[in-house]
N, C-alpha and C positions, 0 to 999 in steps of 0.2 A: 807678659808683654809689657814693655815700658809704656808709660803714659806721657809721651812727649811728641811734639809735632816734628815732622820730617820736612825737609825742603820740598816745596811743591805740593804739600798736602792742601786740600781745599779748606777754606775757612768755613767753619760750621757756625752760622749765626742766625739760622732760621729754624722754626719749629719743625719744618719738613726734614731738616737734616738729622733729626733725632727720633725718627720712626723706630718703633720697637724698643726704645730706651725708656728707662724710668724717668718720669717727670712729675713735677708739682705745678699745677696751673690754677691761677685765681682769676676767674672772669671778672671784668670790671664794668664795661659798658659797650653798647652797640654803636657803630658809626658807619660811615661810608668811606670808601677809598677808590681813587681813580686807578684803573688797571688798563692793560692793553686791550681788554675786552669791554671797557666802559666802567661805569660805577658798580662797585660791589659792596654788599653789606658785610661788615666784618665785626667780630666780637674781639675787642681789645682785652688783653689779659697780661697779668704778671706770669712769667714762666721761669722756673728754676729746674736745672738738671742736676740731680745729686751726683757727686763724684766721690764715692766711698774709697776709691783707690788713693785719693789724696788725703784721707783722714775722715774720721767721724764728723758728720754734720757739714762737710764741705760740699759746695755746689757751685755751679756756673749760673749766673744770672743773665738770661737772654734779654731782659728789659721789662719795663713796666707798661709798655703799650705794644705788645706783640700782637699783630693782627692774625686772627684765626678765620680763615675763609670757609673751611669745611662745614657744610650744613649739618652733617651728622654729629660732629663734635659740638657745634653750637647748640644743637638740640639737647645733647647730654649735659651741657653746662648751664642751660637756661635757668634752672632752679638753684644754682649755686653762686649767683653773683655775690662777690665779696668773700667767698669761702675758698679755701685751698682744696683742690681735687687732685688725687694721686692716681697714677696709672701709667699706661703705655699707649701712645697713639699708634694705632694699627691700620694698615691699609688692606681692605678686602674683606668681604663677607661672602657667605655661600651664595646669597642672592644677588650681590653686587660687588664684583671684584675690584671696582674702582672707588668704593666708599671708604671713608676714614671714620674711625670711632675710637673711643678710649676704652681700653681693656683694664679692668680693675687690677690693682697690684697683687702680687702673690704674697703668701704669708712671710716668706723670707725677705721681702722688700720692706716690710713694716718697720723694723728697727732703723733702717737707713733713712726712711722718710721721717720717722719721729725725731731722729737726730738733726735733720735739716730744719724741721719745723721748730725745734727747741732753740736752734741757733738764730732764728729770724723773728723772734717774738715781736720785735719793734718794727718789722718791715711792713 
């Protein structure tokens, strides 16, 4: 399948748009954000989406202050402030089908992730 956008395709610019896709995420700091439900505690992160179909080491940069609202993901990233974490954001666990968490990458994902990390050493 070609990797180009079609007219009318939705813009993918939020982490939630990349569920079940390979990501690199680097947590930076906690902050607060106004939402329609009031103030929320967020973990601001750098987020990269590897795009191996565009070449080795290629990636999409979602930004350097991507807010992560999901408490389960925040808990997983707490001990990794300033470090790149790889995996896939998944929705649903056996005990909580609405929970979000990061599933570790598979062995086949490692070369893709290493190529991206090698290309962003100064990032």
